[in-house]
C-alpha positions in Angstrom: -18.7 140.4 -25.7 -18.3 138.0 -22.7 -20.9 137.7 -20.0 -19.9 139.7 -16.9 -20.0 138.1 -13.4 -23.2 139.7 -12.2 -26.0 139.1 -9.8 -28.9 138.5 -12.3 -31.6 140.0 -10.2 -32.5 143.3 -8.4 -35.0 143.8 -5.5 -36.7 147.1 -4.6 -39.3 148.4 -2.2 -41.7 150.8 -4.0 -42.7 154.1 -2.4 -45.8 154.7 -4.5 -44.2 157.5 -6.5 -41.2 156.2 -8.3 -41.9 154.7 -11.8 -38.3 154.2 -13.1 -36.2 151.4 -11.6 -32.7 150.3 -12.7 -31.8 146.7 -13.5 -28.0 146.1 -13.1 -27.4 143.1 -15.3 -26.8 142.3 -19.0 -29.8 141.5 -21.2 -29.6 140.2 -24.7 -33.4 140.5 -25.3 -36.1 142.5 -23.5 -38.1 139.2 -23.2 -35.3 137.8 -20.9 -36.3 140.0 -17.9 -39.1 138.8 -15.5 -40.9 141.5 -13.5 -42.8 140.5 -10.3 -44.6 142.7 -7.8 -45.2 141.0 -4.4 -44.5 137.6 -5.9 -46.9 138.0 -8.9 -45.4 138.2 -12.4 -46.2 141.4 -14.4 -46.1 141.1 -18.2 -47.4 144.5 -19.2 -47.6 148.1 -18.0 -43.9 148.8 -18.3 -41.1 149.3 -20.8 -37.5 148.0 -20.8 -34.5 150.1 -22.0 -30.7 149.4 -22.1 -31.0 146.0 -23.7 -27.5 144.9 -24.8 -25.6 147.1 -22.3 -23.4 145.0 -20.0 -24.2 147.4 -17.1 -28.0 147.0 -17.5 -30.7 149.6 -18.0 -34.1 150.7 -16.7 -37.6 149.5 -16.3 -40.2 152.3 -16.6 -43.7 151.6 -15.2 -46.7 153.5 -16.6 -48.1 153.5 -13.1 -45.9 153.6 -10.0 -46.1 150.3 -7.9 -48.0 150.7 -4.7 -46.2 152.0 -1.6 -44.4 149.1 0.3 -44.7 146.5 -2.5 -41.7 144.4 -3.4 -40.5 144.8 -6.9 -38.1 142.2 -8.3 -36.3 142.1 -11.6 -34.9 138.7 -12.7 -33.0 137.6 -15.8 -34.7 134.4 -17.0 -32.8 133.1 -20.0 -34.5 130.3 -22.1 -32.8 126.9 -21.8 -33.1 126.1 -25.5 -31.2 127.3 -28.5 -32.7 130.1 -30.5 -30.4 130.0 -33.6 -30.5 127.1 -36.1 -27.1 126.8 -37.9 -27.1 125.5 -41.5 -24.6 123.2 -43.2 -22.0 125.3 -44.9 -23.6 128.5 -43.6 -21.9 131.5 -42.1 -20.8 131.4 -38.5 -21.1 135.1 -37.6 -19.2 136.0 -34.4 -22.1 138.1 -33.1 -24.6 135.3 -33.5 -22.3 132.7 -32.0 -21.4 134.9 -29.1 -25.0 135.6 -28.2 -25.8 131.9 -28.2 -22.9 131.2 -25.9 -23.9 134.2 -23.7 -27.3 132.7 -23.3 -25.7 129.4 -22.1 -23.7 131.2 -19.4 -26.7 133.3 -18.4 -28.7 130.1 -17.9 -25.9 128.6 -15.9 -25.8 131.6 -13.6 -29.5 131.4 -13.1 -29.2 127.6 -12.3 -26.6 128.3 -9.6 -28.9 131.0 -8.1 -31.8 128.4 -7.9 -29.5 125.8 -6.5 -28.6 128.1 -3.7 -32.2 128.3 -2.7 -32.6 124.5 -2.5 -32.9 122.5 0.7 -29.4 120.9 0.9 -27.2 118.9 3.2 -23.4 118.5 3.4 -21.8 116.3 0.7 -20.5 113.7 3.2 -23.6 113.4 5.2 -25.5 115.2 7.9 -29.0 116.7 8.1 -30.7 119.0 5.6 -30.4 122.7 6.5 -33.5 124.9 6.0 -31.4 127.9 7.1 -34.1 129.3 9.4 -36.9 129.1 6.8 -40.2 127.2 7.1 -41.0 124.2 5.0 -44.6 124.6 3.8 -47.2 122.1 2.4 -45.5 119.1 4.0 -47.5 115.8 3.9 -48.4 114.0 7.1 -45.9 111.3 8.1 -46.4 107.6 7.1 -43.2 105.7 8.0 -41.3 105.9 11.3 -38.6 108.2 10.1 -40.8 110.7 8.2 -40.8 114.4 9.1 -43.9 115.4 11.1 -46.2 118.5 10.3 -47.2 120.9 13.1 -50.8 119.8 12.7 -49.9 116.1 13.0 -47.9 116.7 16.2 -50.7 118.7 17.8 -53.4 116.2 16.9 -51.3 113.2 17.9 -50.5 114.9 21.2 -54.1 115.6 21.8 -54.9 111.9 21.1 -52.3 110.7 23.5 -53.2 113.2 26.2 -56.8 112.2 26.1 -55.8 108.7 27.3 -53.6 109.9 30.2 -54.4 110.8 33.8 -54.3 114.6 33.9 -54.3 117.3 36.6 -55.5 120.9 36.1 -52.3 122.4 37.5 -49.4 123.2 35.2 -47.3 120.3 36.5 -47.3 117.4 38.9 -44.3 115.7 40.6 -43.0 112.5 39.0 -43.7 109.1 40.5 -41.2 107.5 42.9 -38.7 104.9 41.7 -39.5 101.3 40.9 -38.0 100.1 44.2 -40.2 102.5 46.2 -43.5 101.9 44.3 -43.6 98.2 43.6 -46.4 96.2 45.3 -47.9 99.5 46.6 -51.0 101.6 45.9 -50.9 105.1 44.3 -52.0 107.9 46.7 -51.5 111.7 46.9 -50.0 113.7 49.8 -51.2 117.1 51.1 -49.4 118.8 48.2 -51.2 116.7 45.7 -48.1 114.9 44.7 -48.2 111.1 44.0 -46.8 108.8 46.7 -46.8 104.9 47.1 -48.7 103.5 50.1 -49.0 100.0 51.4 -52.4 98.4 51.1 -54.2 97.3 54.2 -53.0 93.8 55.0 -55.5 91.2 53.9 -57.6 93.7 51.9 -58.7 92.9 48.4 -56.1 95.4 47.1 -53.4 93.6 49.0 -54.4 90.2 47.6 -54.6 91.5 44.0 -51.2 93.1 44.3 -49.7 89.9 45.5 -51.4 87.9 42.8 -50.1 90.3 40.1 -46.5 90.1 41.3 -43.9 88.1 39.5 -44.3 85.3 42.0 -48.1 85.6 42.2 -48.6 82.0 41.1 -46.7 80.8 44.2 -49.7 82.1 46.2 -52.4 80.0 44.4 -52.5 76.4 45.3 -53.9 73.2 43.8 -54.0 70.6 46.5 -50.6 70.8 48.2 -48.6 72.6 45.5 -48.6 76.2 44.3 -49.4 76.6 40.6 -46.0 77.9 39.9 -44.6 74.4 40.5 -47.1 72.5 38.4 -47.9 74.6 35.3 -45.6 74.7 32.3 -44.0 77.8 30.9 -45.5 79.3 27.7 -43.6 81.2 25.1 -46.3 83.9 25.3 -45.0 85.0 28.8 -41.7 85.9 27.2 -43.1 87.8 24.3 -44.0 91.5 24.1 -47.7 92.3 24.2 -47.6 93.6 20.6 -46.1 90.3 19.4 -48.6 88.3 21.4 -51.5 90.2 19.9 -50.0 89.8 16.4 -49.5 86.1 16.9 -53.0 85.5 18.3 -55.0 87.8 16.1 -53.4 88.3 12.7 -53.8 85.2 10.4 -50.5 84.1 8.9 -48.5 86.9 10.7 -44.7 86.1 10.9 -43.6 87.0 14.4 -39.9 87.0 15.1 -39.4 85.3 18.5 -35.7 84.5 19.0 -35.6 86.9 21.9 -38.5 85.1 23.6 -36.9 81.6 23.2 -33.6 82.9 24.5 -35.3 84.5 27.5 -37.2 81.2 28.3 -34.0 79.2 28.1 -32.1 81.8 30.3 -35.0 81.4 32.8 -34.2 77.7 33.1 -37.3 76.5 31.1 -36.9 73.0 29.8 -40.5 72.4 28.6 -41.9 75.3 26.6 -45.6 75.4 25.6 -46.9 77.1 22.5 -50.6 77.8 22.6 -52.8 77.5 19.5 -52.5 80.7 17.5 -53.2 82.0 14.0 -49.7 83.3 13.1 -46.3 81.7 12.8 -43.4 81.9 15.2 -40.2 82.8 13.2 -36.8 81.7 14.6 -33.3 81.8 13.3 -32.2 85.5 12.9 -30.5 85.3 16.3 -30.7 81.5 16.9 -30.9 80.2 20.4 -29.1 77.0 21.6 -31.6 74.4 22.8 -30.3 72.7 26.0 -29.9 68.9 26.0 -33.4 67.5 26.7 -35.3 70.7 25.8 -39.0 70.2 24.7 -41.3 72.2 22.5 -44.9 71.3 23.2 -47.6 72.7 20.9 -51.3 72.9 22.0 -52.4 70.9 19.0 -51.9 71.5 15.3 -53.4 70.7 11.9 -50.9 69.0 9.6 -51.5 69.7 5.9 -51.3 66.6 3.7 -49.5 68.6 0.9 -48.6 72.3 0.7 -48.5 75.0 -2.0 -47.4 78.3 -0.4 -47.7 80.2 2.9 -51.5 80.1 2.7 -51.3 76.3 3.2 -50.2 77.0 6.8 -53.2 79.2 7.8 -55.3 77.8 10.7 -52.7 75.1 11.4 -52.6 76.1 15.1 -48.9 76.0 16.0 -46.4 76.9 13.3 -42.7 77.4 13.7 -41.1 78.9 10.6 -37.4 79.5 9.7 -37.1 83.3 9.5 -36.5 85.0 6.2 -32.7 85.1 5.6 -32.0 82.4 8.2 -30.7 78.8 7.5 -32.2 77.1 10.5 -34.5 78.1 13.4 -32.2 77.2 16.4 -29.2 75.1 17.4 -30.2 71.7 18.6 -28.3 69.3 20.8 -30.2 66.1 21.6 -32.9 64.3 23.7 -35.4 66.9 22.4 -39.2 66.4 22.3 -41.2 68.3 19.6 -44.9 67.6 19.9 -47.9 68.8 17.8 -46.0 71.5 15.9 -46.0 72.3 12.2 -42.4 73.2 11.1 -41.9 75.2 7.9 -38.6 75.7 6.3 -39.9 78.4 4.1 -38.0 77.8 0.8 -36.5 74.2 0.7 -33.0 75.5 1.4 -33.1 75.4 5.2 -32.8 72.7 7.9 -34.8 72.1 11.1 -31.9 70.3 12.8 -28.6 72.1 12.9 -25.4 72.2 15.0 -22.0 74.0 14.7 -20.6 70.5 15.5 -20.9 68.4 12.3 -20.6 65.2 14.5 -23.8 66.0 16.4 -26.5 63.4 15.8 -29.2 64.8 18.1 -29.5 61.4 19.8 -32.7 60.4 21.5 -34.9 63.1 20.0 -38.7 62.3 19.8 -41.0 63.8 17.2 -44.7 63.4 18.0 -47.6 64.5 15.8 -45.5 67.1 14.0 -45.4 68.3 10.4 -42.2 69.0 8.4 -42.5 71.1 5.2 -40.3 73.1 2.8 -36.9 72.1 4.2 -33.9 71.0 2.2 -34.2 67.8 4.4 -37.4 67.4 6.4 -36.0 65.1 9.1 -32.2 65.2 8.8 -29.5 67.8 8.2 -26.5 68.8 6.2 -23.4 71.0 6.7 -20.6 72.0 4.5 -22.3 70.5 1.5 -22.5 67.0 3.0 -25.4 65.2 4.5 -25.0 64.5 8.3 -26.7 62.0 10.5 -29.4 61.8 13.2 -29.2 58.9 15.6 -31.7 57.0 17.8 -34.5 59.2 16.8 -38.2 58.2 17.2 -41.0 59.8 15.1 -44.7 59.1 15.7 -47.6 60.0 13.4 -45.7 62.8 11.6 -46.3 64.3 8.2 -43.3 65.1 5.9 -44.1 66.8 2.6 -42.8 69.4 0.2 -39.2 69.0 1.1 -36.0 68.2 -0.9 -35.4 64.9 0.9 -38.3 63.9 3.2 -36.0 61.9 5.5 -32.2 61.6 5.3 -29.6 59.5 7.0 -31.1 58.2 10.2 -29.1 55.7 12.3 -30.7 53.2 14.7 -33.9 55.1 14.5 -37.7 54.3 14.3 -40.6 55.9 12.6 -44.2 54.8 13.2 -47.4 55.8 11.4 -45.8 58.7 9.5 -46.7 60.0 6.0 -43.9 60.9 3.7 -45.3 62.3 0.4 -44.7 64.8 -2.4 -41.0 65.4 -1.6 -38.3 65.5 -4.2 -37.2 62.2 -2.7 -38.9 60.3 0.1 -36.4 58.5 2.3 -32.6 58.5 1.5 -30.2 56.5 3.6 -26.5 56.7 2.6 -23.0 56.0 3.8 -23.7 54.0 7.0 -27.3 55.1 7.8 -28.0 51.6 9.2 -30.5 49.7 11.3 -33.6 51.8 10.9 -37.2 50.7 11.3 -40.2 52.1 9.5 -43.5 50.7 10.8 -46.8 51.5 9.2 -45.4 54.5 7.3 -47.0 55.7 4.1 -44.4 56.8 1.5 -46.0 58.1 -1.8 -46.0 60.5 -4.7 -42.4 61.7 -4.3 -40.8 63.0 -7.5 -37.9 60.6 -7.3 -37.4 57.4 -5.3 -39.7 56.7 -2.4 -37.2 54.5 -0.5 -33.5 54.8 -1.4 -30.4 53.3 0.2 -26.7 53.3 -0.7 -24.0 51.7 1.5 -26.6 51.4 4.3 -27.8 48.1 5.6 -30.4 46.3 7.8 -33.1 48.9 7.2 -36.7 47.5 7.6 -40.1 48.6 6.3 -43.1 46.9 7.9 -46.6 47.5 6.7 -48.6 50.2 5.0 -48.1 51.7 1.5 -45.3 52.6 -1.0 -47.2 54.3 -3.8 -46.6 56.2 -7.0 -42.9 56.9 -6.7 -41.7 59.1 -9.6 -38.8 56.7 -10.0 -38.1 53.5 -8.0 -40.4 52.4 -5.2 -37.6 50.8 -3.2 -34.0 51.2 -4.3 -31.1 49.2 -2.9 -27.8 50.7 -4.2 -24.3 49.2 -3.7 -23.7 47.6 -0.3 -27.2 48.3 1.0 -30.1 46.3 2.1 -33.9 46.6 2.6 -36.2 44.2 4.5 -39.9 44.6 3.7 -42.8 42.8 5.3 -46.5 43.3 4.7 -46.0 46.4 2.5 -48.2 47.3 -0.5 -45.8 48.6 -3.2 -47.5 49.9 -6.3 -47.5 52.2 -9.4 -43.8 53.0 -9.1 -41.9 54.8 -11.9 -44.6 57.4 -12.5 -42.2 59.9 -14.1 -40.2 57.3 -16.1 -40.8 56.3 -19.8 -42.4 52.9 -20.3 -39.7 50.3 -20.5 -37.2 52.4 -18.6 -35.0 50.5 -16.2 -36.1 52.7 -13.3 -39.8 52.1 -13.9 -39.8 49.4 -11.3 -41.3 48.8 -7.8 -37.9 47.4 -6.7 -34.5 48.3 -8.0 -31.2 46.5 -7.1 -28.0 48.2 -8.1 -24.6 46.4 -8.0 -24.6 44.3 -4.8 -27.6 45.8 -3.2 -30.0 43.4 -1.4 -33.8 43.4 -1.1 -35.8 40.9 1.0 -39.6 40.7 0.6 -42.1 38.7 2.6 -45.9 39.1 2.4 -45.5 42.0 0.0 -48.3 43.0 -2.4 -47.4 44.8 -5.6 -49.7 46.7 -8.0 -49.8 48.5 -11.3 -51.7 51.6 -12.4 -51.8 55.3 -13.4 -52.7 58.4 -11.4 -55.7 58.6 -9.1 -59.2 59.7 -10.0 -58.7 59.0 -13.7 -56.5 62.1 -14.3 -54.1 60.2 -16.5 -50.4 59.6 -16.1 -48.2 56.7 -17.2 -49.3 53.2 -16.3 -46.5 51.8 -14.3 -44.3 50.1 -13.3 -42.8 48.4 -16.4 -41.1 45.9 -14.1 -41.5 44.6 -10.6 -37.7 44.2 -10.2 -34.8 45.8 -12.1 -31.4 44.5 -11.4 -28.8 47.0 -12.7 -25.1 47.7 -12.4 -22.1 45.4 -12.0 -24.1 42.5 -10.5 -23.8 40.5 -7.3 -27.1 41.8 -5.9 -29.5 39.7 -4.0 -33.3 39.3 -4.3 -35.2 37.2 -1.7 -39.0 37.0 -2.2 -41.5 34.7 -0.4 -45.2 34.6 0.0 -45.8 37.7 -1.9 -48.1 39.0 -4.7 -45.6 40.0 -7.5 -48.2 40.6 -10.2 -47.7 44.4 -10.2 -45.9 45.0 -13.5 -46.7 45.9 -17.1 -43.8 44.3 -19.1 -42.1 41.6 -17.0 -41.5 40.6 -13.4 -37.7 40.8 -13.5 -35.6 43.1 -15.7 -32.1 41.8 -15.2 -29.4 44.0 -16.8 -26.8 43.0 -14.2 -24.6 40.1 -15.2 -25.4 38.2 -12.0 -28.3 38.3 -9.5 -28.5 36.0 -6.4 -32.1 34.9 -6.2 -34.3 33.1 -3.7 -37.8 33.4 -5.1 -40.4 30.9 -3.8 -44.2 30.7 -3.3 -45.3 33.9 -5.0 -47.9 35.0 -7.4 -46.7 36.5 -10.7 -43.1 35.4 -10.3 -41.8 31.8 -10.9 -39.8 30.0 -8.2 -36.2 30.7 -8.9 -33.4 29.9 -6.4 -29.7 30.1 -7.3 -28.2 30.4 -3.9 -27.7 27.8 -1.1 -27.5 24.0 -1.4 -31.2 23.6 -2.4 -31.9 25.7 -5.4 -34.8 26.0 -7.9 -34.0 26.4 -11.6 -36.9 26.9 -14.0 -39.3 25.3 -11.5 -37.1 22.3 -10.7 -35.6 21.8 -7.3 -31.9 20.8 -7.4 -29.0 20.3 -5.0 -26.4 23.1 -5.4 -26.3 25.2 -8.5 -26.8 24.0 -12.1 -23.4 23.5 -13.9 -23.2 24.4 -17.6 -20.6 24.1 -20.4 -20.0 23.3 -24.0 -18.7 19.9 -25.3 -16.5 20.7 -28.3 -17.7 19.3 -31.7 -14.8 16.9 -32.2 -14.5 13.2 -31.5 -12.6 12.6 -28.3 -13.3 16.0 -26.8 -14.2 16.0 -23.2 -16.1 18.2 -20.8 -15.8 17.9 -17.0 -18.3 19.5 -14.6 -18.3 19.2 -10.8 -21.2 19.0 -8.4 -21.3 19.5 -4.6 -23.5 17.5 -2.3 -25.1 18.2 1.1 -22.7 17.4 3.9 -22.8 13.7 5.1 -21.4 12.4 8.4 -19.3 9.3 8.6 -21.4 6.1 8.8 -24.6 8.0 8.1 -27.3 6.1 6.2 -26.9 6.1 2.5 -28.2 9.0 0.5 -29.6 8.5 -3.0 -29.7 11.3 -5.6 -29.9 11.5 -9.4 -27.5 13.2 -11.8 -29.4 14.8 -14.6 -27.5 15.7 -17.8 -29.3 17.7 -20.5 -27.7 18.4 -23.9 -28.7 20.3 -27.0 -26.8 19.3 -30.2 -25.6 22.5 -31.9 -28.4 24.5 -33.5 -30.2 21.3 -34.6 -33.6 20.3 -33.2 -31.9 17.5 -31.4 -31.1 16.9 -27.8 -29.9 14.2 -25.4 -30.7 13.8 -21.8 -30.0 11.1 -19.2 -30.9 10.7 -15.5 -28.4 8.5 -13.6 -29.4 7.4 -10.1 -26.5 7.3 -7.6 -26.0 6.4 -4.0 -23.6 8.3 -1.7 -22.0 6.7 1.4 -19.4 7.7 3.8 -17.3 5.6 6.0 -13.8 7.0 6.5 -13.9 8.1 2.9 -16.6 9.2 0.4 -18.0 6.6 -2.1 -20.4 6.8 -5.1 -22.4 3.9 -6.5 -24.1 4.1 -9.9 -27.5 2.4 -9.8 -27.4 1.3 -13.4 -30.8 -0.4 -13.3 -32.5 3.0 -12.8 -30.7 4.9 -15.6 -33.2 6.6 -18.0 -31.8 8.0 -21.3 -33.6 9.8 -24.2 -31.7 7.6 -26.7 -28.7 5.4 -27.2 -26.7 8.5 -28.2 -26.1 9.3 -24.6 -25.1 6.8 -21.8 -22.3 5.1 -20.0 -21.5 3.7 -23.4 -23.5 6.0 -25.7 -23.0 6.2 -29.4 -22.8 10.0 -29.5 -21.5 10.9 -26.0 -20.3 8.8 -23.1 -20.8 9.7 -19.5 -18.6 8.8 -16.5 -19.0 9.8 -12.8 -16.4 9.9 -10.1 -16.2 11.2 -6.5 -13.3 12.8 -4.6 -13.0 10.4 -1.6 -11.8 13.2 0.7 -14.2 16.0 -0.2 -17.2 14.2 -1.7 -17.0 16.5 -4.8 -18.6 14.7 -7.8 -17.1 15.0 -11.3 -19.2 14.4 -14.3 -17.2 13.8 -17.5 -18.6 13.7 -21.0 -16.6 12.4 -23.9 -17.6 13.2 -27.5 -18.1 10.2 -29.8 -20.0 11.4 -32.8 -18.1 14.7 -33.2 -21.2 16.9 -32.7 -21.0 20.0 -30.5 -23.3 20.0 -27.5 -24.5 22.6 -25.0 -24.6 20.9 -21.6 -26.4 21.5 -18.3 -25.8 19.2 -15.3 -27.9 19.2 -12.2 -28.1 17.0 -9.1 -31.7 16.1 -8.2 -32.6 15.6 -4.6 -34.0 12.1 -5.2 -34.0 9.2 -7.6 
């Protein structure tokens, strides 16, 4: 049979006499009924009749329940299946129906229980206890937890114990702010509080005046009130709770955008930050710093390198980009940041930022600050592109643990700064020109220490460039570096031995590097903890060629494999007077080739291996005025005959003179030849010289006599 729609419980109040009570719901088994008296389950002392009847039956107690007790009968159906059906067994209707009946009975019971639960409307709103108490509730922990009666009473007692109380049931409220400010608290004849003026000149009067918002105007130093000569502090714009947290809790992150905005709104242009143990967090609601705004810290300890937040403990004054922010505040320009440790939190943020991508924060000064864990320590980016900072000056700053330590300065100067352990040290690209780095230490960066691309006239004077992971100083296309008095050593720490980028100096395409008084070195890591001995090369010239290397008065012994690794097809060189690198000049009118000084460049060619073949090479001369004294030179011709161990060379002294035209005289008496094979009438090759009377250009022509191929170099020597 089907399960009727019944209420599966009955409730009675016993009279102490009745022993038989009806239950008005369908039972399949006598064990499915639960009997409770006053909330306690009873499992014996009664019998159940009427099992299987849809209308129910009776429960007969052996002893009548006590007068006034509550007797409850409930149908409690097991929530598991009692019948195990076998494969290919009989599906008897009575058995199956009873199993399904049990399911529906259990569902009815579940809906009864659900109706007793603490619920709320489906689409929101509070839970509804329907007038019943909620017992055994725990004391609250979080701000929005429900409170127990005991917690409210005890908390109220605690608060009340700290208040000024009266024995009466109530007391009148205090007057309004306008009526009670700068007054004393008194009580009238009714005992109600009233404000009264202190006696003029009394201690109370003085103390009230000093405690007022303009109290500092009443205290003088010499001829000026203190309000005019003391600087504002960020603490005076912070809540007491935030002040205590900042000053007492080590490493505490204190959100302070509101305080910075309040100070700016108050007209503050120089804002002090006292030494503290926490970290001021800015950027969730960023303020706009006015042009010329200054942050002045009361001293800070700048970590040399950083690992995590613990590295910033006891640093004194720390400004950190707030979690979830991209920058701490909007900057404009002419700022001064002094003695502050700035922390970008996760190497994705920027210290400098503006909604205007053309902003360069011109004229900003950074003094004794630290910059850590920014995408760019000093610099900024927007829209996926690096932007520029112009005319900035940084003094004695530390820049570590950033993506780029310094990026894209223009017309700026850095003095005595340490740039270390960044992904890349200094990167100047796309017009970041005319910067000066004096006495700056740039070391232990993962990539290049100094990198430039399409940025010119950048100067590095003094101190150390050490242990770059890649190139020490890299001049990419259309860029230039000028170095003076710098120690550049151990570059290429993260490169394999022999790699092109294992070099103290790298020139790519037409980049340019000028060195004077530079000292280079080779080595592995510090303190004997291993690492690759580097660099492989002092200079690597890579790319399409056209680069320039000028070196003078320097120690260029700092390499493992060779001084110069030239992979580029051409490299303009002016290398003179150095240790570890031969003189080599191939630019200008006075050049040095393989240790020999010559006029102009060396000309080279091949004289074909057939009799009568000719080879003409031209030589330029240093400009000569009309009717100047005669100039004597020598034309040096050096030949190698094919792959044989034979060669010819000849030195021909010549005299240049200029009247209205140019003339060349061969001083035959001074000709020196290696053999008769080469000469003005040589048996193997003949030599003739001529000069363009208008331009002074000298042509050297060789004519093959013996039919042997020759490789030829022609140089003009500065003297006979």
